[in-house]
C-alpha positions as CSV (number, residue, x, y, z in Angstrom):
1,X,-17.8,11.6,-19.2
2,X,-20.4,8.7,-20.1
3,X,-20.8,5.6,-18.1
4,X,-22.2,3.5,-20.9
5,X,-20.2,0.5,-22.8
6,X,-18.5,1.9,-25.9
7,X,-16.8,-0.3,-28.3
8,X,-13.3,0.3,-29.6
9,X,-12.3,-1.4,-32.8
10,X,-8.5,-1.0,-33.7
11,X,-7.8,-3.3,-36.8
12,X,-11.1,-5.2,-36.3
13,X,-10.9,-6.0,-32.6
14,X,-13.8,-5.2,-30.9
15,X,-13.0,-3.9,-27.2
16,X,-15.5,-2.8,-24.9
17,X,-14.6,0.0,-22.5
18,X,-16.5,2.4,-20.1
19,X,-15.4,6.0,-18.8
20,X,-16.6,7.5,-15.8
21,X,-15.7,10.5,-14.1
22,X,-13.1,13.3,-15.2
23,X,-10.9,13.6,-12.1
24,X,-7.0,14.2,-12.1
25,X,-6.2,10.6,-11.0
26,X,-6.8,8.1,-13.9
27,X,-7.1,4.4,-13.4
28,X,-7.9,1.8,-15.9
29,X,-9.6,-1.3,-14.3
30,X,-9.4,-4.9,-16.3
31,X,-11.9,-7.2,-15.1
32,X,-11.8,-10.8,-15.5
33,X,-13.2,-12.4,-18.5
34,X,-16.8,-13.2,-18.7
35,X,-17.7,-11.1,-15.6
36,X,-17.2,-7.4,-14.6
37,X,-17.1,-7.8,-10.6
38,X,-15.5,-4.0,-10.5
39,X,-18.5,-2.2,-12.0
40,X,-19.3,-0.8,-8.2
41,X,-15.8,-0.2,-7.3
42,X,-15.3,1.9,-10.6
43,X,-18.6,3.8,-10.2
44,X,-17.7,4.3,-6.3
45,X,-14.2,5.8,-7.4
46,X,-15.4,7.8,-9.9
47,X,-18.8,9.2,-8.3
48,X,-17.5,9.8,-4.7
49,X,-13.5,9.8,-5.1
50,X,-13.6,12.3,-8.4
51,X,-11.2,9.8,-10.3
52,X,-11.3,9.2,-13.9
53,X,-12.1,5.6,-14.6
54,X,-11.8,3.5,-17.6
55,X,-12.8,0.0,-17.1
56,X,-12.0,-2.1,-20.0
57,X,-13.0,-5.7,-21.3
58,X,-11.9,-8.2,-23.5
59,X,-12.2,-8.8,-27.6
60,X,-14.7,-10.9,-28.7
61,X,-12.3,-13.6,-29.6
62,X,-10.7,-13.5,-26.3
63,X,-9.6,-17.3,-26.1
64,X,-7.4,-16.2,-29.1
65,X,-5.7,-13.4,-27.5
66,X,-2.4,-13.8,-25.6
67,X,-1.8,-12.1,-22.6
68,X,0.2,-9.5,-24.1
69,X,-2.6,-9.0,-26.9
70,X,-4.9,-8.3,-24.1
71,X,-2.4,-5.7,-22.7
72,X,-2.1,-4.3,-26.3
73,X,-5.9,-3.9,-26.3
74,X,-5.4,-1.7,-23.3
75,X,-2.9,0.0,-24.5
76,X,-4.8,0.7,-27.4
77,X,-7.6,2.2,-25.6
78,X,-5.6,4.2,-23.4
79,X,-4.0,5.9,-26.8
80,X,-7.5,6.6,-28.4
81,X,-8.4,8.5,-25.1
82,X,-5.2,10.5,-25.0
83,X,-4.2,9.3,-21.7
84,X,-0.2,9.9,-21.3
85,X,0.0,8.0,-17.8
86,X,-2.4,6.3,-15.7
87,X,-2.8,3.8,-12.9
88,X,-3.5,0.2,-14.1
89,X,-4.8,-2.5,-12.4
90,X,-7.3,-5.4,-12.3
91,X,-8.9,-8.5,-11.0
92,X,-7.5,-12.0,-11.0
93,X,-6.7,-12.5,-15.0
94,X,-7.4,-8.9,-15.4
95,X,-4.7,-8.2,-12.7
96,X,-2.3,-10.4,-15.0
97,X,-3.2,-8.4,-17.9
98,X,-2.3,-5.3,-16.0
99,X,1.3,-6.9,-14.7
100,X,1.8,-7.8,-18.5
101,X,1.2,-3.8,-19.8
102,X,3.1,-2.6,-17.0
103,X,6.0,-4.5,-17.7
104,X,5.9,-3.8,-21.4
105,X,5.1,-0.2,-20.9
106,X,6.2,1.1,-17.6
107,X,6.9,4.6,-18.9
108,X,3.1,4.9,-19.1
109,X,1.9,4.2,-15.9
110,X,1.9,5.8,-12.6
111,X,1.4,2.7,-10.5
112,X,0.0,-1.1,-10.6
113,X,-3.2,-2.1,-8.6
114,X,-4.0,-5.9,-8.6
115,X,-7.1,-7.1,-6.7
116,X,-6.7,-10.9,-6.2
117,X,-3.2,-11.9,-7.9
118,X,-3.0,-15.1,-10.3
119,X,0.3,-17.3,-9.8
120,X,2.0,-16.1,-13.5
121,X,5.6,-15.6,-13.7
122,X,5.2,-12.1,-14.7
123,X,8.1,-9.5,-12.9
124,X,6.7,-6.2,-11.5
125,X,8.3,-3.2,-13.6
126,X,11.2,-1.3,-11.5
127,X,10.2,1.4,-9.5
128,X,6.3,1.5,-10.1
129,X,4.6,1.3,-6.7
130,X,2.2,-1.6,-6.5
131,X,-1.2,-1.7,-4.4
132,X,-2.3,-5.6,-4.0
133,X,-5.7,-6.2,-2.6
134,X,-6.6,-9.5,-1.7
135,X,-9.4,-11.4,0.2
136,X,-8.5,-13.4,3.1
137,X,-10.6,-16.4,2.3
138,X,-9.9,-16.2,-1.7
139,X,-9.7,-20.0,-3.2
140,X,-9.2,-18.8,-6.9
141,X,-6.1,-16.2,-6.3
142,X,-5.0,-17.2,-2.5
143,X,-3.5,-14.4,-0.1
144,X,-0.3,-16.4,-0.5
145,X,0.1,-15.3,-4.0
146,X,-0.1,-11.3,-3.2
147,X,2.4,-12.2,-0.6
148,X,4.7,-14.1,-2.7
149,X,4.7,-11.1,-5.2
150,X,4.7,-8.1,-2.9
151,X,8.1,-10.3,-1.0
152,X,9.9,-9.4,-4.5
153,X,9.4,-5.5,-3.9
154,X,8.7,-5.0,-0.5
155,X,10.0,-1.2,-0.6
156,X,7.3,-0.3,-3.3
157,X,4.6,-3.1,-2.7
158,X,2.0,-2.8,-0.3
159,X,-0.6,-5.6,1.0
160,X,-4.1,-4.9,2.1
161,X,-6.2,-8.3,2.7
162,X,-10.2,-8.0,3.3
163,X,-11.0,-10.3,6.1
164,X,-13.8,-13.0,5.3
165,X,-14.0,-12.1,1.6
166,X,-13.7,-14.6,-1.5
167,X,-12.3,-14.4,-4.9
168,X,-15.5,-11.8,-5.9
169,X,-14.4,-9.4,-2.7
170,X,-14.7,-6.7,-5.5
171,X,-18.3,-7.5,-5.9
172,X,-19.1,-8.6,-2.5
173,X,-17.0,-5.7,-0.7
174,X,-17.3,-3.2,-3.2
175,X,-17.2,-0.2,-1.0
176,X,-14.1,-1.7,1.4
177,X,-12.1,-2.5,-1.5
178,X,-13.0,1.2,-3.2
179,X,-11.9,3.0,0.1
180,X,-8.8,1.0,0.0
181,X,-7.8,2.2,-3.6
182,X,-9.1,5.7,-3.0
183,X,-6.6,6.0,0.3
184,X,-3.5,4.5,-1.3
185,X,-3.7,6.4,-4.7
186,X,-5.1,9.7,-3.2
187,X,-2.5,9.8,-0.7
188,X,-0.9,12.9,-1.6
């Protein structure tokens, strides 16, 4: 598979994405708009853990798109790549888009990965397992957000906290973040 940016253009929307690895565990990662702190995490999971990683960016006019529009963009790429079911996750705003996608299409996902949880009113889809990873010193998506979300589904939502890590923990602590994800997704 490739690790160069490709552009998918359904209905005139230009959505960038990168595919790495071709392993049996699929994971779609959605970054925050304007930055991609998930590059090293995704690369590690593809190269070292053998995952099939799809990193999805945002259409050019991201400000005109609703959260549901952004979730539909991700579904369009997943469909174009022929993936029936996959893990879906994101960092900050990307996690909010992932939550919206999973809420709208729970039959399409194996689970949800949230790296820093925004304080948004999007309920967790029933039955779907959830891994929440957060930075202990995150002042953008404080750990309390993840703890509150986990409390709504304690039987299937797990929280892992990285000590001495701020909001950009996937960038500042990429290997630690990737190992947490690898161990959780590859537990069987």
